[in-house]
Residue frames relative to the residue before (quaternion, step in Angstrom):
aa qw qx qy qz dx dy dz
M 1.0000 0.0000 0.0000 0.0000 0.00 0.00 0.00
P 0.4510 -0.7232 0.4538 0.2600 3.54 -0.82 0.95
E 0.3866 -0.7024 0.5419 0.2521 3.59 -1.08 0.65
F 0.1086 -0.8220 0.5586 0.0232 3.54 -0.54 1.20
Q 0.6230 0.5554 -0.3714 0.4068 3.60 1.12 -0.20
G 0.7931 0.2641 -0.2319 0.4975 3.52 -1.32 0.43
Y 0.6932 -0.4639 0.3582 0.4194 3.57 -1.08 -0.75
G 0.5439 0.6509 -0.3864 0.3621 3.62 1.16 0.38
L 0.2750 0.8044 -0.4944 0.1812 3.56 1.11 0.31
N 0.0309 -0.7978 0.6003 -0.0463 3.52 -0.62 1.19
V 0.0067 0.8260 -0.5633 0.0207 3.60 -0.25 1.15
Q 0.3920 0.7598 -0.4675 0.2246 3.61 1.19 -0.12
H 0.7336 0.4417 -0.2724 0.4387 3.62 0.82 -0.80
L 0.5454 0.6063 -0.4121 0.4064 3.58 1.28 -0.07
G 0.4077 -0.7393 0.4670 0.2630 3.65 1.16 -0.16
L 0.2922 0.7875 -0.5002 0.2104 3.55 0.98 0.81
T 0.0660 -0.8306 0.5516 -0.0372 3.48 0.33 1.34
D 0.6656 -0.4646 0.3726 0.4498 3.62 -1.25 0.24
E 0.6718 0.4973 -0.3249 0.4425 3.60 0.83 -0.85
L 0.6686 0.4860 -0.3325 0.4541 3.59 0.93 -0.73
L 0.6746 0.4673 -0.3092 0.4805 3.66 0.88 -0.75
A 0.5828 0.5503 -0.3580 0.4788 3.56 1.16 -0.58
H 0.6391 0.5043 -0.3202 0.4844 3.61 0.94 -0.89
A 0.6282 0.5307 -0.3580 0.4422 3.58 0.95 -0.78
E 0.6542 0.4982 -0.3111 0.4766 3.57 1.00 -0.85
L 0.6377 0.5291 -0.3429 0.4424 3.62 0.97 -0.76
T 0.6166 0.5667 -0.3762 0.3965 3.64 0.99 -0.57
K 0.5937 0.5850 -0.3477 0.4295 3.61 1.32 -0.37
D 0.5715 0.6060 -0.3980 0.3844 3.58 1.16 -0.39
P 0.5612 -0.6232 0.4345 0.3284 3.61 -1.02 0.82
L 0.7176 0.4470 -0.2511 0.4715 3.54 1.17 -0.67
Y 0.3036 0.7869 -0.5082 0.1740 3.65 1.21 0.00
R 0.7374 0.4521 -0.2494 0.4354 3.57 0.69 -1.03
K 0.5966 0.5464 -0.3450 0.4759 3.57 1.34 -0.21
I 0.5934 0.5866 -0.3648 0.4131 3.59 1.18 -0.47
P 0.4356 -0.6717 0.5211 0.2960 3.68 -0.74 0.95
Q 0.5796 -0.6317 0.3840 0.3429 3.53 -0.96 0.97
D 0.6871 0.4797 -0.3085 0.4500 3.62 0.94 -0.73
R 0.6759 0.4652 -0.3174 0.4754 3.63 1.23 0.07
L 0.4166 0.7244 -0.4638 0.2943 3.57 1.27 -0.06
A 0.6631 0.5097 -0.3176 0.4468 3.61 0.89 -0.95
Y 0.5797 0.5927 -0.3649 0.4237 3.56 1.06 -0.72
Y 0.7171 0.4406 -0.2677 0.4690 3.59 0.77 -0.98
V 0.6351 0.5241 -0.3222 0.4670 3.57 1.08 -0.71
D 0.7309 0.4490 -0.2610 0.4428 3.59 0.71 -1.03
R 0.6650 0.5189 -0.3093 0.4391 3.57 0.93 -0.83
S 0.6459 0.5169 -0.2991 0.4757 3.54 1.14 -0.87
L 0.6578 0.4996 -0.3058 0.4734 3.57 0.91 -0.83
Q 0.6187 0.5647 -0.3171 0.4447 3.54 1.06 -0.77
R 0.6798 0.4823 -0.3005 0.4636 3.56 0.82 -1.03
G 0.6476 0.5134 -0.3370 0.4511 3.66 0.92 -0.80
R 0.6512 0.5430 -0.2960 0.4399 3.56 0.95 -0.93
E 0.6530 0.5208 -0.2946 0.4643 3.53 0.94 -1.06
A 0.6681 0.5025 -0.3194 0.4461 3.58 0.88 -0.84
A 0.6294 0.5448 -0.3216 0.4512 3.53 1.06 -0.77
Q 0.6086 0.5785 -0.3389 0.4243 3.57 1.05 -0.85
A 0.6818 0.4926 -0.2836 0.4605 3.58 1.03 -0.74
C 0.6829 0.4423 -0.2636 0.5182 3.62 1.31 -0.19
R 0.3661 0.7600 -0.4962 0.2053 3.65 1.09 0.10
G 0.7839 0.3417 -0.2431 0.4578 3.55 -1.06 0.71
M 0.7029 0.3942 -0.2590 0.5324 3.60 1.29 0.13
S 0.4028 -0.6695 0.5466 0.3013 3.55 -1.16 0.61
I 0.6576 -0.5284 0.3527 0.4049 3.51 -1.21 0.43
R 0.6638 0.4939 -0.3246 0.4584 3.62 0.97 -0.67
E 0.5992 0.5249 -0.3675 0.4800 3.60 1.13 -0.46
L 0.6333 0.5221 -0.3495 0.4520 3.56 1.04 -0.71
Y 0.6221 0.5237 -0.3471 0.4672 3.61 1.02 -0.72
R 0.6716 0.4882 -0.3159 0.4592 3.60 0.90 -0.78
K 0.6222 0.5536 -0.3131 0.4564 3.54 1.07 -0.90
E 0.7288 0.4223 -0.2259 0.4894 3.62 0.96 -0.89
G 0.4229 -0.7042 0.4676 0.3266 3.56 1.22 -0.29
L 0.3666 0.7442 -0.4723 0.2979 3.61 1.21 0.58
R 0.3444 -0.6984 0.5857 0.2249 3.53 -1.12 0.67
Y 0.0592 0.7681 -0.6372 -0.0226 3.57 -1.11 0.54
E 0.1534 -0.7700 0.6151 0.0727 3.52 -1.17 0.60
I 0.1424 -0.7506 0.6405 0.0784 3.56 -0.90 0.94
T 0.0210 0.8529 -0.5137 0.0907 3.53 -0.31 1.21
D 0.3877 -0.6831 0.5624 0.2584 3.56 -1.29 0.47
R 0.3800 0.6996 -0.5063 0.3314 3.61 1.16 0.27
S 0.5636 -0.5820 0.4451 0.3815 3.59 -1.15 0.56
G 0.2986 -0.7392 0.5800 0.1674 3.54 -1.16 0.72
T 0.4507 0.7006 -0.4318 0.3457 3.59 1.21 0.41
F 0.0708 0.7842 -0.6058 0.1147 3.51 -0.74 1.17
H 0.8262 -0.0683 0.0146 0.5591 3.58 -0.65 1.12
Q 0.7028 -0.4965 0.2485 0.4448 3.62 0.88 1.05
L 0.5831 0.5174 -0.3940 0.4869 3.62 1.26 0.31
S 0.2641 -0.7657 0.5691 0.1418 3.54 -0.93 1.02
L 0.1552 -0.7934 0.5848 0.0665 3.58 -0.48 1.25
R 0.2586 -0.7440 0.5893 0.1796 3.54 -1.20 0.59
A 0.7833 -0.0720 0.0431 0.6160 3.53 1.21 -0.44
Q 0.0072 0.8003 -0.5995 0.0046 3.50 -1.19 0.54
I 0.2319 -0.7432 0.6067 0.1609 3.62 -1.16 0.49
D 0.2388 -0.7653 0.5877 0.1086 3.51 -0.98 1.01
F 0.2005 -0.8074 0.5476 0.0891 3.62 -0.34 1.24
N 0.5473 0.6153 -0.4073 0.3950 3.56 1.21 -0.08
K 0.6540 0.4833 -0.3071 0.4944 3.60 1.24 -0.29
T 0.2484 -0.7638 0.5789 0.1409 3.58 -1.14 0.61
P 0.4516 -0.3731 -0.7666 0.2630 1.63 -0.88 2.30
P 0.6992 -0.4208 0.3363 0.4701 3.64 -1.24 0.15
E 0.1978 -0.7822 0.5826 0.0976 3.59 -1.10 0.68
V 0.2672 -0.7591 0.5833 0.1098 3.52 -1.04 0.98
V 0.0682 -0.7475 0.6581 0.0594 3.57 -1.08 0.75
V 0.1471 -0.7670 0.6235 0.0353 3.51 -1.01 1.08
Y 0.2298 -0.7940 0.5485 0.1258 3.59 -0.63 1.12
A 0.2935 -0.7990 0.5077 0.1329 3.52 -0.08 1.40
A 0.6211 0.5580 -0.3638 0.4129 3.58 0.98 -0.75
S 0.6716 0.4833 -0.3041 0.4720 3.63 1.10 -0.64
L 0.6686 0.5304 -0.2866 0.4353 3.55 1.25 -0.36
R 0.5383 0.6754 -0.3863 0.3239 3.56 1.20 -0.62
G 0.6819 0.4937 -0.3064 0.4444 3.52 0.96 -0.77
M 0.6289 0.5238 -0.3468 0.4580 3.66 1.22 -0.15
A 0.4168 0.7457 -0.4558 0.2500 3.61 1.19 -0.16
D 0.6373 0.5321 -0.3040 0.4672 3.59 0.97 -0.90
A 0.6630 0.5071 -0.2940 0.4657 3.53 0.95 -1.01
Y 0.6403 0.5167 -0.3185 0.4707 3.57 0.93 -0.87
R 0.6833 0.4961 -0.3027 0.4420 3.61 0.83 -0.94
A 0.6686 0.5226 -0.2779 0.4502 3.55 1.07 -0.78
V 0.7705 0.3944 -0.1782 0.4680 3.52 0.89 -1.10
M 0.8088 0.3604 -0.1417 0.4426 3.52 0.66 -1.19
S 0.6163 0.6083 -0.3588 0.3484 3.58 0.92 -0.95
P 0.6836 0.4910 -0.3243 0.4318 3.65 0.69 -0.95
G 0.6731 0.4877 -0.2867 0.4763 3.55 0.93 -0.84
E 0.6374 0.5175 -0.3248 0.4695 3.58 1.01 -0.72
R 0.6252 0.5277 -0.3473 0.4582 3.57 1.01 -0.68
A 0.6528 0.5083 -0.3055 0.4713 3.54 1.05 -0.87
N 0.6433 0.5137 -0.3196 0.4693 3.59 0.99 -0.81
H 0.6330 0.5439 -0.3241 0.4455 3.53 1.02 -0.90
S 0.6699 0.5098 -0.2930 0.4533 3.55 0.95 -0.88
A 0.6873 0.4804 -0.2724 0.4719 3.53 1.01 -0.87
D 0.7607 0.3562 -0.1775 0.5128 3.63 1.05 -0.70
A 0.2547 0.8106 -0.5085 0.1397 3.62 1.23 0.28
K 0.7548 0.3888 -0.2220 0.4794 3.67 1.04 -0.59
S 0.4428 0.7503 -0.4110 0.2683 3.55 1.26 0.23
G 0.5451 -0.6582 0.3961 0.3358 3.56 1.20 0.00
P 0.8427 -0.2590 0.1572 0.4451 3.56 -1.33 -0.37
G 0.6518 0.5330 -0.3395 0.4192 3.60 1.10 -0.37
N 0.3229 0.7741 -0.4971 0.2223 3.63 1.24 0.08
A 0.5234 -0.6888 0.4173 0.2784 3.51 -0.91 1.09
L 0.7451 0.4022 -0.2399 0.4748 3.56 1.11 -0.60
Q 0.2518 0.7353 -0.5759 0.2535 3.54 1.12 0.55
P 0.5214 -0.6603 0.4162 0.3448 3.60 -0.82 0.90
S 0.5475 -0.6287 0.4499 0.3202 3.46 -1.12 0.80
E 0.5287 -0.5998 0.4882 0.3499 3.56 -1.13 0.65
R 0.1760 -0.8163 0.5436 0.0852 3.63 -0.69 0.99
T 0.4940 0.6508 -0.4419 0.3702 3.59 1.24 -0.02
P 0.3843 -0.7522 0.4641 0.2667 3.63 -0.48 1.03
D 0.5585 -0.5569 0.4965 0.3625 3.49 -1.24 0.54
P 0.4556 -0.7207 0.4306 0.2961 3.67 -0.59 1.00
H 0.6760 0.4692 -0.2736 0.4981 3.59 1.27 -0.37
S 0.6679 0.5260 -0.2726 0.4506 3.57 1.28 -0.10
E 0.3269 -0.6836 0.6174 0.2110 3.56 -1.08 0.77
R 0.1751 0.7854 -0.5803 0.1259 3.60 -0.77 0.99
P 0.4856 -0.6463 0.4817 0.3384 3.55 -1.00 0.59
P 0.7121 -0.4195 0.2952 0.4794 3.59 -1.19 0.07
A 0.6099 -0.5793 0.3815 0.3833 3.58 -1.04 0.80
P 0.4736 -0.6876 0.4743 0.2793 3.57 -0.81 0.95
Q 0.3983 -0.7174 0.5119 0.2542 3.57 -1.02 0.77
D 0.5856 0.5869 -0.3742 0.4155 3.52 1.20 -0.44
D 0.4150 -0.7351 0.4818 0.2351 3.57 -0.52 1.17
E 0.6606 0.5088 -0.3354 0.4384 3.59 0.91 -0.84
L 0.6267 0.5185 -0.3362 0.4747 3.62 1.03 -0.67
E 0.6535 0.5195 -0.3274 0.4426 3.55 0.93 -0.76
R 0.6520 0.4910 -0.3042 0.4912 3.55 1.11 -0.76
L 0.6319 0.5327 -0.3345 0.4528 3.57 1.01 -0.68
V 0.6169 0.5421 -0.3255 0.4686 3.50 1.11 -0.70
D 0.6674 0.5090 -0.2799 0.4660 3.51 0.98 -0.99
I 0.6051 0.5569 -0.3466 0.4512 3.58 1.06 -0.78
H 0.7208 0.4348 -0.2590 0.4735 3.55 0.86 -0.94
L 0.5789 0.5317 -0.3789 0.4885 3.59 1.12 -0.45
A 0.6593 0.5101 -0.3147 0.4540 3.60 1.01 -0.81
H 0.6290 0.5518 -0.3177 0.4459 3.55 1.03 -0.88
E 0.6976 0.4612 -0.2538 0.4861 3.55 0.87 -0.93
F 0.5981 0.5587 -0.3641 0.4445 3.58 1.11 -0.71
F 0.6311 0.5242 -0.3570 0.4466 3.59 0.97 -0.75
H 0.6503 0.4969 -0.3440 0.4603 3.62 0.92 -0.72
Y 0.5818 0.5359 -0.3760 0.4827 3.57 1.18 -0.46
V 0.6279 0.5429 -0.3343 0.4464 3.54 0.95 -0.84
E 0.6286 0.5124 -0.3207 0.4893 3.56 1.06 -0.82
Y 0.6637 0.5144 -0.2957 0.4556 3.54 0.88 -0.99
R 0.6551 0.5251 -0.3074 0.4479 3.58 0.91 -0.88
A 0.6871 0.4749 -0.2530 0.4882 3.54 1.11 -0.89
G 0.4336 -0.7199 0.4502 0.3017 3.61 1.30 -0.19
Q 0.7652 0.2823 -0.1977 0.5437 3.63 1.16 0.36
F 0.2539 -0.7545 0.5876 0.1450 3.58 -0.59 1.18
T 0.6879 -0.5316 0.3296 0.3682 3.50 -1.24 0.77
N 0.6547 0.5119 -0.3428 0.4379 3.62 0.88 -0.83
D 0.6722 0.5002 -0.3166 0.4445 3.61 1.00 -0.71
M 0.6118 0.5553 -0.3552 0.4373 3.60 1.21 -0.41
L 0.7090 0.4564 -0.2562 0.4725 3.60 1.13 -0.56
E 0.6788 -0.5143 0.3456 0.3941 3.51 -1.25 0.48
P 0.4154 -0.6982 0.5109 0.2809 3.65 -0.84 0.81
V 0.4272 -0.6939 0.5279 0.2394 3.50 -1.25 0.49
E 0.4496 -0.6744 0.5052 0.2964 3.61 -0.96 0.78
V 0.1026 -0.8276 0.5500 0.0464 3.57 -0.62 1.07
F 0.7940 0.0793 -0.0162 0.6025 3.60 1.24 -0.46
R 0.0156 0.7873 -0.6160 0.0214 3.57 -1.10 0.77
L 0.0014 0.7633 -0.6459 0.0116 3.55 -0.96 0.86
G 0.8152 -0.0625 -0.0159 0.5755 3.51 -0.17 1.29
R 0.7473 -0.4097 0.3048 0.4252 3.52 -1.16 -0.58
R 0.7583 0.4287 -0.1882 0.4537 3.56 1.06 -0.81
L 0.7261 0.3995 -0.2457 0.5028 3.58 0.99 -0.67
V 0.1725 0.7685 -0.5816 0.2034 3.57 -0.19 1.35
K 0.1531 -0.7785 0.6054 0.0634 3.59 -0.87 0.99
R 0.0457 -0.7916 0.6093 -0.0073 3.59 -0.80 1.01
S 0.0709 -0.7923 0.6053 0.0285 3.52 -1.20 0.61
S 0.5033 -0.6447 0.4757 0.3236 3.58 -1.14 0.58
V 0.4490 -0.6561 0.5408 0.2749 3.56 -1.27 0.48
V 0.3122 -0.8230 0.4520 0.1444 3.51 0.05 1.39
Q 0.6351 0.5566 -0.3472 0.4077 3.62 0.99 -0.75
C 0.5087 0.6413 -0.4388 0.3708 3.64 1.16 -0.26
S 0.5934 0.5619 -0.3443 0.4621 3.59 1.19 -0.63
E 0.6612 0.5009 -0.3010 0.4705 3.59 1.04 -0.77
I 0.6080 0.5504 -0.3329 0.4654 3.56 1.06 -0.78
A 0.6755 0.4826 -0.2928 0.4744 3.59 0.92 -0.95
A 0.6318 0.5133 -0.3375 0.4727 3.60 1.02 -0.67
H 0.6301 0.5121 -0.3438 0.4718 3.61 0.96 -0.70
A 0.6515 0.5052 -0.3164 0.4693 3.62 0.94 -0.90
F 0.6335 0.5276 -0.3274 0.4617 3.60 0.90 -0.85
C 0.6799 0.4991 -0.2871 0.4540 3.57 0.91 -0.91
K 0.6481 0.5182 -0.3263 0.4528 3.55 0.90 -0.85
E 0.7063 0.4546 -0.2763 0.4671 3.58 0.83 -0.97
M 0.6464 0.5443 -0.3235 0.4258 3.54 0.93 -0.89
M 0.8060 0.3156 -0.1308 0.4833 3.51 0.91 -0.99
G 0.4498 -0.7263 0.4268 0.2966 3.60 1.28 0.02
L 0.2724 0.7807 -0.5148 0.2264 3.52 1.09 0.87
P 0.5221 -0.6577 0.4430 0.3139 3.59 -1.11 0.58
F 0.7641 0.1777 -0.0989 0.6122 3.63 1.27 -0.43
L 0.5936 -0.4757 0.4870 0.4292 3.48 -1.40 0.18
P 0.5238 -0.7014 0.3725 0.3080 3.62 -0.78 0.93
N 0.5157 0.6270 -0.4523 0.3693 3.65 1.14 -0.23
V 0.5257 0.6293 -0.4328 0.3744 3.63 1.13 -0.22
L 0.5466 0.6078 -0.3939 0.4204 3.59 1.24 -0.53
D 0.6244 0.5561 -0.3763 0.3991 3.64 0.91 -0.74
Y 0.6825 0.4787 -0.2892 0.4706 3.58 0.99 -0.83
A 0.6259 0.5098 -0.3482 0.4765 3.64 1.04 -0.73
F 0.6418 0.5203 -0.3280 0.4580 3.61 0.98 -0.80
L 0.6394 0.5260 -0.3218 0.4593 3.62 0.91 -0.87
I 0.6735 0.5070 -0.2854 0.4560 3.52 0.98 -0.90
Q 0.6821 0.4885 -0.2763 0.4688 3.58 0.91 -0.95
T 0.7135 0.4329 -0.2567 0.4875 3.57 1.11 -0.50
G 0.5356 -0.6641 0.3733 0.3644 3.53 1.37 0.01
S 0.4956 0.6695 -0.4258 0.3534 3.62 1.23 0.10
L 0.7636 0.1609 -0.0913 0.6186 3.59 1.28 -0.40
S 0.3481 -0.7426 0.5323 0.2100 3.55 -0.79 0.95
E 0.6008 -0.5546 0.4149 0.3992 3.53 -1.21 0.42
E 0.6371 0.5292 -0.3491 0.4384 3.58 1.02 -0.79
A 0.6612 0.4997 -0.3136 0.4635 3.57 0.94 -0.77
F 0.6240 0.5238 -0.3424 0.4680 3.59 1.06 -0.68
C 0.6646 0.5059 -0.3118 0.4530 3.57 0.91 -0.85
R 0.6353 0.4953 -0.3367 0.4875 3.55 1.06 -0.67
E 0.6206 0.5218 -0.3495 0.4695 3.63 1.01 -0.59
V 0.6413 0.5258 -0.3241 0.4552 3.54 0.93 -0.83
E 0.6575 0.5050 -0.3084 0.4665 3.56 0.96 -0.90
A 0.6342 0.5291 -0.3180 0.4655 3.57 1.07 -0.74
W 0.6180 0.5317 -0.3284 0.4771 3.55 1.05 -0.84
K 0.6614 0.5205 -0.3006 0.4486 3.56 0.90 -1.01
S 0.6762 0.5100 -0.2947 0.4425 3.54 0.87 -0.92
N 0.6744 0.4802 -0.2853 0.4829 3.55 0.88 -1.03
H 0.6814 0.4837 -0.3150 0.4500 3.60 0.84 -0.90
A 0.6375 0.5249 -0.3293 0.4579 3.64 0.94 -0.75
A 0.6646 0.5175 -0.2956 0.4506 3.52 1.04 -0.81
A 0.6611 0.5170 -0.2885 0.4609 3.54 1.21 -0.55
L 0.5832 0.6141 -0.3540 0.3967 3.59 1.24 -0.33
């Protein structure tokens, strides 16, 4: 049984590959049960591919450098990210020109332990392996110079919080890349049949969660993370007692079974 408490979280033996964590993200889509089993791998693989390809075009730059290069505004705020009982960690407003990103640091502070437990050991390993890789090193210190157009509190001293902020900036930046291209990842992939009446009346819809999978893949590659960042959600739930280790392990086995059946 993995140890999820404190700072000793070891998920290596669980086999949490990109494909498996992407499949976990796909299960959140309202249309998941409408997707034919033999097409699940298609949505997982294509979504991961788009995120990785977008990250390749950004090699050698920090996420905050990318924001400055694109002229994007971002705000890191201690305001509450709670709206209608939903707790937001970051959001992008496409109604503004250019789009503006807000990261709710107050919502991220509770995830620092989860980040330290899950990501930090793998990042240290990546850093050691890539020590000679030059300016694209994943552990290059984050840019701490505030965006001149952004209101933000003093730079946090907590390294984990700083990395969590950058992860969410990267996630939203990918959605900006989709917006700039005029096509979100889910719209690029084949829609799923959701309703049929006879031969002529057929309703199809895109799998929205594919865009989230691609954003996770972009973030992982851009920042050199050992796992897709959605693993942090599960670690956080376990550390706060909202999800038991046993239940998580059962979920992992279910993801593995469903993903294997789709191959």
